[in-house]
C-alpha positions in Angstrom: 103.5 126.5 106.4 104.1 127.9 102.9 102.7 126.1 99.9 103.4 128.5 97.1 104.9 127.1 93.9 108.2 129.0 94.6 108.8 127.2 97.8 111.0 124.1 97.7 111.5 123.4 101.4 109.3 124.5 104.3 110.8 124.9 107.8 108.6 124.2 110.7 109.7 125.0 114.3 109.1 122.0 116.5 111.7 121.4 119.2 112.4 124.1 121.8 115.9 124.7 123.2 115.3 122.8 126.4 114.2 119.7 124.5 117.2 119.8 122.3 119.6 120.5 125.2 118.1 117.5 127.1 118.4 115.2 124.0 122.1 115.9 123.4 122.9 116.0 127.2 121.5 112.5 127.6 123.1 111.2 124.4 126.5 112.5 125.4 126.1 111.5 129.0 125.2 107.9 128.1 128.2 107.7 125.8 130.5 109.1 128.5 129.1 106.9 131.3 129.7 103.8 129.2 133.3 104.5 128.7 134.1 105.8 132.2 132.7 103.0 134.3 136.2 102.4 135.8 136.5 106.1 136.8 134.0 106.1 139.6 134.0 109.8 140.5 133.6 111.0 136.9 131.1 108.2 136.2 128.9 109.3 139.1 129.1 112.9 138.0 128.0 112.0 134.5 125.2 109.9 136.0 123.9 112.6 138.2 124.0 115.1 135.3 121.9 112.8 133.2 119.5 112.2 136.1 119.1 116.0 136.6 118.4 116.3 132.9 115.7 113.6 133.1 114.0 115.2 136.0 113.9 118.6 134.3 112.5 116.8 131.2 109.8 115.2 133.2 108.7 118.6 134.5 109.0 120.1 131.0 106.8 117.3 129.8 104.0 118.8 131.9 104.5 122.5 131.5 106.7 123.0 128.4 106.0 123.9 124.8 103.4 122.2 122.8 105.4 119.3 121.3 107.5 118.9 124.5 104.4 117.9 126.5 103.6 114.3 127.1 99.9 115.1 126.4 101.0 115.8 122.8 102.5 112.4 122.1 101.8 109.8 124.8 98.8 107.8 123.5 96.8 104.8 124.7 97.6 101.2 123.6 94.8 101.1 121.0 96.0 104.3 119.3 99.6 103.1 119.3 98.6 99.7 117.8 96.4 101.5 115.2 99.3 103.7 114.3 101.7 100.8 114.0 99.3 99.1 111.7 99.1 102.2 109.5 102.9 102.3 109.4 103.0 98.7 108.1 100.4 99.6 105.5 102.3 102.7 104.6 99.5 105.1 105.3 100.4 106.6 108.7 99.5 110.2 109.4 102.1 113.0 109.8 103.0 114.3 113.2 105.0 117.5 113.8 106.2 116.1 117.2 106.6 112.5 118.3 104.2 110.1 116.7 102.5 107.4 119.0 105.3 104.9 118.5 107.9 107.7 119.2 105.9 108.5 122.4 106.3 104.9 123.5 110.0 105.1 122.9 110.3 108.4 124.9 108.5 106.8 127.9 110.7 103.7 127.7 113.9 105.7 127.5 113.0 108.0 130.4 111.9 105.1 132.5 115.0 103.1 131.8 117.2 106.2 132.5 115.5 106.7 135.8 116.0 103.0 136.8 119.7 103.3 135.9 120.2 106.6 137.8 118.3 105.5 140.9 119.9 102.1 141.1 123.3 103.7 140.5 122.7 106.1 143.4 121.5 103.3 145.6 124.8 101.5 145.1 126.6 104.4 146.8 124.5 104.1 150.0 125.5 102.1 153.0 122.1 100.5 153.3 122.4 98.9 149.9 126.2 98.2 149.9 126.9 94.7 148.7 123.3 94.1 147.6 123.5 92.0 144.5 120.0 92.8 143.3 120.7 96.5 143.1 123.8 96.0 141.0 122.0 93.5 138.9 119.1 95.9 138.3 121.6 98.6 137.3 123.3 96.3 134.9 120.1 94.9 133.3 118.8 98.5 132.8 122.0 99.6 131.2 122.0 96.6 128.8 118.4 97.3 127.9 119.3 100.9 127.1 122.4 100.3 125.1 121.5 97.1 123.3 117.8 97.5 123.0 116.3 100.9 123.2 119.1 103.0 121.7 119.4 100.8 118.5 115.6 100.8 118.2 115.6 104.6 118.6 118.3 105.1 115.9 116.5 102.7 113.6 113.3 104.6 114.0 115.0 108.0 113.3 116.6 106.6 110.2 113.3 104.9 109.0 111.3 108.1 109.5 114.0 110.4 107.9 114.0 108.2 104.8 110.2 107.8 104.8 109.4 111.4 105.1 112.5 112.8 103.3 113.6 115.0 106.2 116.7 115.1 108.4 115.5 114.4 112.0 119.0 114.6 113.4 119.4 118.1 112.0 115.9 119.0 113.4 117.1 118.1 116.9 120.0 120.5 116.4 118.2 123.5 114.9 114.7 122.9 116.2 113.2 123.0 112.7 111.9 120.2 110.6 112.2 120.8 106.8 109.8 119.4 104.2 109.4 119.7 100.5 105.9 120.5 99.1 105.6 116.9 97.9 106.2 115.6 101.4 103.9 118.1 103.2 100.9 119.2 101.2 98.2 121.4 102.5 95.9 118.5 102.9 98.3 116.8 105.3 98.7 119.8 107.6 95.2 119.4 109.1 94.9 121.1 112.5 98.6 121.8 112.7 99.4 118.8 114.9 100.0 116.6 111.9 102.0 118.4 109.3 105.5 117.0 109.3 107.6 114.1 110.4 108.2 112.1 113.5 111.0 112.2 115.9 
C-alpha cells in the first residue's frame, strides 16, 4: 500500500480470477434459474452449472489464494458477535477480504445453494419422484435465498461500500479494492489482513 502525499487512491489486489468467476457465475445462474423454471431442460442445465461452481468454490476455499480460503474469513460465534458489536458502535476493524459477518453470509449462501442443487437433482430421480418433502425443501431453500440471503447480501455490500468509501461491486469485477488515504491509513493496515474493506 502506498501512503505518500501524492497518492489519492490505493489499489489493493484481493479477489483472484476464480473467486470473481464463481461470484458472477452464481449471480447470473440464480437469475436465470428463477426465470426459467418452466423450461425444465434449461433450468436443470443452469442448476448443474451453479452446483459445479459451488463445488469448485468449496475446494478453492481450502487450497486457493489467501482471501479465497475459508480459514481467512470463517470465524467462531464469539468473534462474529464481537465484530457485529463493533459495527454497531462504528469501530470495526478493516478487512481486505470478507469480514466475520461476510464470512457468515458466504457460508449461508454456499449451504443454501447446495441444498437447492441437491434437492433439485433429487427431484429428477425415480426414487424421489412425487415426494412432497423434496419439492418443499427445494422451494423453501429457493425462497430463503431469493427473499432472505440475497437482499441481506446486497444490503451488506451497499452498507460497506458507503461506510468505507470503496466500490465493492467494481472490486469483484477487477479484483482490486480502492481506498483513499483517509480511508486506509498506515495504522489500519496492520499485518496486511486488515487494510481495506469487506466484501
